[in-house]
N, C-alpha and C positions, 0 to 999 in steps of 0.2 A: 906518447901515450894518447890513445884515442879516448877522450873523456866521455864520448857518447856511449861507449861500451860499459861505462860505470854509472853515469848519471844522466838523467833526462830533465829538461827544464820546460815548464809550461807557464809562460807569462803572456800578458796581453801585448799585442803588437799589431802590425798591419795584417790584413787577411792573408797575404803571402807568407809572412813570418809564422803566423799561427798554423797555417796548413803544413808548413815545413816541420814545425814542432810535432804535430800529430803524425806526420809520415815517419819521422825519426823514431817516435815511440812505437808506432805500429810495426816498423821493420826490424827493430831490435828485440830479440826474443828474451833476453835475460838482463834487463836493467837491474841494478842493485839500489839505486837512489833516485828518488823523484823529488824535485824541488819545484814548488808551484805557488801561485797566489791563490787565496781561498776561492774567489769567484770563478777563476779559470778552472780550478779543480772541479767545482760543482758543475760547471758547464760541460766538461768532458764526461763526468759521471752520468749526467742527465742524458747526454746524446749517445754515449758509447758504452756505458756500464763499467763495472769494476774490472772485468776481464781485460778490457782494452789497456788499462794501465799496468797489466801484468802483476796483479796484486799478490800472486803467490810467489813471485820472484823478488819482490821488493823487501829490503831490510830496513829501509828508512824513507819516510815521507816528511819533508820539511815544508810546512805551510807558512810562507813568508807573509809579513804584514797582516797577521791574523787579526790584530786589534782594529783594523780598518773595517771589519765586518760588524763590529759591536756598535749598534746604533743606540746612543744613549736616550733617544726620545721614543724608542719603540719598546713596549713591554714584551719581554721575551715569551711570556705565557699567553699572549693574545691569540685570537683565532687565526690571524695571519702569521704563518710561520716565518720567523726572521731567518735571513741567510745563515747567521751564525748557528742557529738551532739545527738547520739542515746539515751544516758541516759537522756538528757534534753528533748528529744521528749517524752520519757516515762512520765516524770513529767508533760508535757503539756497535755498528754492524760488523766492523772488523774484529771487535772483541768477541762477538757471538760466533763469527767465522772460526776464530781460534779455538773456542770451546768445542765446536762441533767436529772440526777436522783435526784437532790436536796438533796443528801446525804452528810454526812461528809466524805470527802476523807482523806486519811492519811496525816499527817504532814510529809513532806520529809525534812530531815536534811542532808545536804551535809557536811560531816566532813572533813575539810582540815587539813593538818599537820601544825605544828607550824612554819614551814619555809615559809609558804605562805605569800605573800606580797600583798599590795594594787595594785601594778602594775600588778600582775598575774591576779587578779580578774578583773581589768579594761580591760585587753586584752581579757579576756573571754567574757565580756559583749560587747566589740567592735565587735567581730566576730560572735556574736549570738544576733543580734538586733531584730530578730524575736521572741525572748523570752520576755515575759512581766516580766521584772525584778522587778517590784513593788511588785510582790508576794514573792520575796526573800528578807529576811532581814539578813544582816551580824550580827553575834553574836560573841563577843570577839574582841580581838585586832589583826589586821593584820599589821605586821611590815613593815618597809620600806626596800627596797632592800639594800644590803650591811650592814645591821644592825647585830651586833654581838649577837648571841643567848645566853641564860643562860646556857644551857647544850649542850653537844656534840650530833651531829646527827650520827656520826660514833663512835663506841665504841673505847676506848683507847687501847684495845688489838687487834684491826684490823690494819694491816699494808698495805701500798701500795708501789709498786716499779714501777717506770717509766723507760721503756727500749726504747732507741732510736735505730731504725733499719735502717741502711744505706746500700743500694745496691752498689756493686762494679762492675762496668762494664769494660770490656776490649775492645780492638779494634774490636774483633770479635762479641761482644755482639749484635750489631745492626743486624748482619746477623743470628747468631745462637739463639738469644734471651736468652742465658744463662747468669747467673750472680751469684755472691756470695754476702753474707751479712756480715756486721760488726755490733756488738752490743756494746752499751755503756750505762751506767747508766746516766740518766739525773742528772745534778747538783741539789742536794737537795735544797729546798727553806729554807731560814733562816727566820723563823716566827717572831723572836723577842720575847720579854717577857712582853709586855704591850698592853692593849687594844688600845691605841693610835697608836701603830705600826701596828696592825692588821687592824684597820679602815683606816689608811692612805693607806695601800696596796690596800684595796678594793675600795678606792675612789679617790686616787690622780691622776690616769692616765686618760687623756682625752678620750682615745679610749679603755680603759680597763674596760668596763661595759657590762652588760648582753645584752642590746638591740643592741649596736653597734656590739658586737661580733656575735650575732645571724644573723644580716644582712650580716656581712662580710662572715661568714661561709656558709650561704645559697647561697650567690652569688658565692663564690668560688666553692662549691661542685656542684652546678647546672651547672656550666660552664665547668666542667671537662668531657671529653669524656668517654663513657662507657669502652672503651678499656684501658684507663689509670686507671680508677677505679679498673678494674680487675687486672691490673698490680700492683697497690698498695696493693691489697688484697694478691696477691701471694708473694709480698715482706714481708708483715707482717706475713704470714703463714711460710715463710722460716725463718724469725726471731724467731718465736715461736719454730720451729724445732731445731734451734741452741740453744735457751734458755733452752729447756728441757734437753739438754746434759750437761749443766753447773753443776758443782759439787754442788753448793748451791741449785739449783732447784732439782737435784736428791735426795739430802739429805732431802729436804722438802717433796717431794712426794714419799718417800719410803713406804714400806709395802703395796704395791698394791693400793695406793690411786688413785681415779679417780678425774678428774678436769672438770670444766665447762668453755667453751669458749663462750663468748658473742660477737656478731657482730652487725653492723648496720642493720636496717630493710630492707634496699635497697637490700641486698644480700639474696639469697635463702639459707636456712640452709643446704640443701642437697648439693648444690654446694660448700659451704664453707667446709663441711665435706670432700668432695672429694679432694679439694685442700690441706687441712690440712693432709689428709691421705698420699698424695704423698710427702709432704714436711717434715713430721715428722717421717714417718715410724711407727707410733703408731696406735693402734686400735682406730678409730674415727667413730662416728655415730651421727645422730641428736638426740636431747633430746626429749623424748616422755613425754609430760606433764601429761598424764593420768597414765603412768606406771613407770616413772623413779623418782618419788619424793623421794623415799627411796634409790635411787641408791648410794648415797654417805655415807650411814650409815656404821658403823663399821662392821656389820654382812654381808652386801652386798659386802664390799671390801674383806672380808675373803673368801667369797664363789665364787668369780669370779676374772678374771684378771683386772688389771687397764685399764682404757680407758678414752678417751677424748670425752665429750659430747658437742654438738654444739647447740646453741639456739639464736634466734634473740632477741634483747634487749627488745622490747615491750612485748614479751611473758614472760619475767622474772618477771614482776610486780605481786606482790601478792603471789608468790610461797614461800612455806616453804620447805626447803631442809635440813633435819636433817643430820648432819655430813659434810656438804659442808664446806671446809676450803680453797679451791683454785679456784680462778677465773682469767681467762685470758681475757682481753678486747682488741679486735682487732681494734685499731685506736681511736683517740680522738673523731671522729664523732659518735662513739657508745654512748658517754656520752652526753645526749641531753641538759642538763643544769647544772649549778653549784650544785643545790640540787639533781639532778638525780643521781649523784655519790653515795649519801648515799643510794638510792634505790638499786643500784647494789651491793655495798659492804654489804648492809643489808641482802642479801640472804644467807650469810654465817652463819652457826648455829652450836650449839653443837649437840651431838648425840640425845638429847631429843627434838630438834627442837627449842630451845630457845636461847636467848642471855642474859647472866647474867646482871642484873640491875646495878651491880657494875661497869660495863664498861662505863656506860653513866654518867660520872663524870661532874663536873663543866667545862665549856668551857675553862677556863683559865689553867686547869691542863694539863701541857705538858707531853706527854708520853715519857718514856725512849726510846732513839734511839739506845741503845747498841744492836749490833747484837747478843750478848750473851743471851739476854732476848727473849725467843721464843714467838712470837705472837700467838694468837688463830687462826687467819686467815690471808691470804695474797691475795691481788689483784694485778695482774701484768698488767699494761697498756702499750701496745706496740704502739709506734708512729713511723711512717715512716718519714725519712728526706732525703734530697738530698745528693748524694755523697759529702763528705768533707764539708757538710753544717750543719746547725743547725735546730732545731725545729722551725716551724713557730712561730714568736713572739707572735701572737695573741692566738695561741693554748697554748703556754707556760704560758701566762698571765691567760688564762682561767683555766688551771689546778691549778695554784697558788691560784686563788680566790676560786676554789672548795675545795682545801685542807684546806684552812683557814676557810672558812665558815662552813664546816661540822665538825669542831672541832679540828683544828690543827693536821691533820691526821699524824700518825707516818709514817715516810719514811725510807725504808730500801733499800740497794743496792741489785741487783740481779745478775749483771754481774761480778762485781769486778774491772771494768775499767770505770772511769768516763769520761764524755765528756770533751773536751777541752773548757775552758772558760777563757776569758781574758778581759782586759779593752775595747778593740776594739769591741768585741762582746757585751759587756754590753752597750756600747754607741749605737750600732746599735739597740739593743733591746729597750732601753729607747727612742730612736728617733722614732721607729715604734709605740710604745704605746702612746707616747705623741704628735704625729703629725699625719696629715691626711694620710690614707693609700690609695694606688691605687689598683684597682682591677686587679691584675696581671694575673687573669685567664679568663679575659673577651673574649679573642680571641680564646679560646678553644684549645690552642696549648701547654698547660702545659705538661711538660715531666719530666721524671726522669733522672737526670744526663745528660741532653742535648740530650737524645735519645727519639724519638717518638716511643711509644709502641703501635703497631697496632694489635698485636696478643698475644698469650699466651707466657709467659716467664717462664723459669725454672731456678732453681739454680743448681750450681754444687756442 
């Protein structure tokens, strides 16, 4: 049976693969089923229109990985139309088309991943009240937030390293803007060995939950002046430059490997690449979605020098990057939600563009933490902290919940020197997570190390 006569598939791929997908769709006059990822569908509709996808012939449109379009940090009713709103607009147009022409329009199935919760769907409905949701019927079971899944969302052979970057200012720093950075491995989380321990960690803290954390982080980040945000970016880039010189990192990235740096959407990738180039001394450029999908493959690495490619986090969704095994995440703010972490780490692939099924074991299977067992991929999360300070307790709790929820992710050191942690710090952390927090960023004077950062700062 020629499956192309029945179904067409539109997914992100190499330029050649995407062109072939479009040619197949154009040449086949009567497809019955279209399966696509949301952004790929929007791109096709924007460039070719509804007639190109043979809308009158389709009986079914399956939108795979629909929840990847729901940006939990973007208010859906804002002046900037979110991609998910554009997609729902398309669904509404199909309904209008049906009313005008009295034809059967395609059944649209929005396929959510198995981490989707009732809360996520409720929030979507709350911010899109103009959608007539009676035309949408939930199918399947949507789990509760903080519920333990059956299988891992992040493969057991993918490892994560959390690196704390602390700037060290001198008396001349306020005048010269120069600083140095210190790196420490964040104290690894102790997951425990029973579901009760995991569930307790996810639920026991009064202020350690998704909604409270989202409000806290949005309030904090929106109150920080642009100059301070740029200062934090330079600190993180300086930290990455120092991390790349560590023996463990050099050993991991040998043989001309290239790496991907992922940053928050708020920053322009070209600007991030410029800062990184100056801080690392490496070859750095922005990632070209159309032409760089095979850049991390074994053949590409042999044919060219290693380099660092920079991409904003929203553009990462849906990409298949064969051979990618190294991702650097610039700041906790890059990770939009607990489940978003699996989207980032999930971009790492084997040379054939796949991830072995055997990696997605039962949730309860704890990966070996021995540094002697080489992982398939590594994701380095760089977090800025104040001089002689510690990571924001709410950010620390967020990462712990993300590591647990996505499958007790394997943790590895990257620096070799762990942060100082004692009973007093533990008490401060527990007090913050279990008691009301104050918006310490409300007056817009947040600074690094007691210094107001009003311009560019450089490391020594």
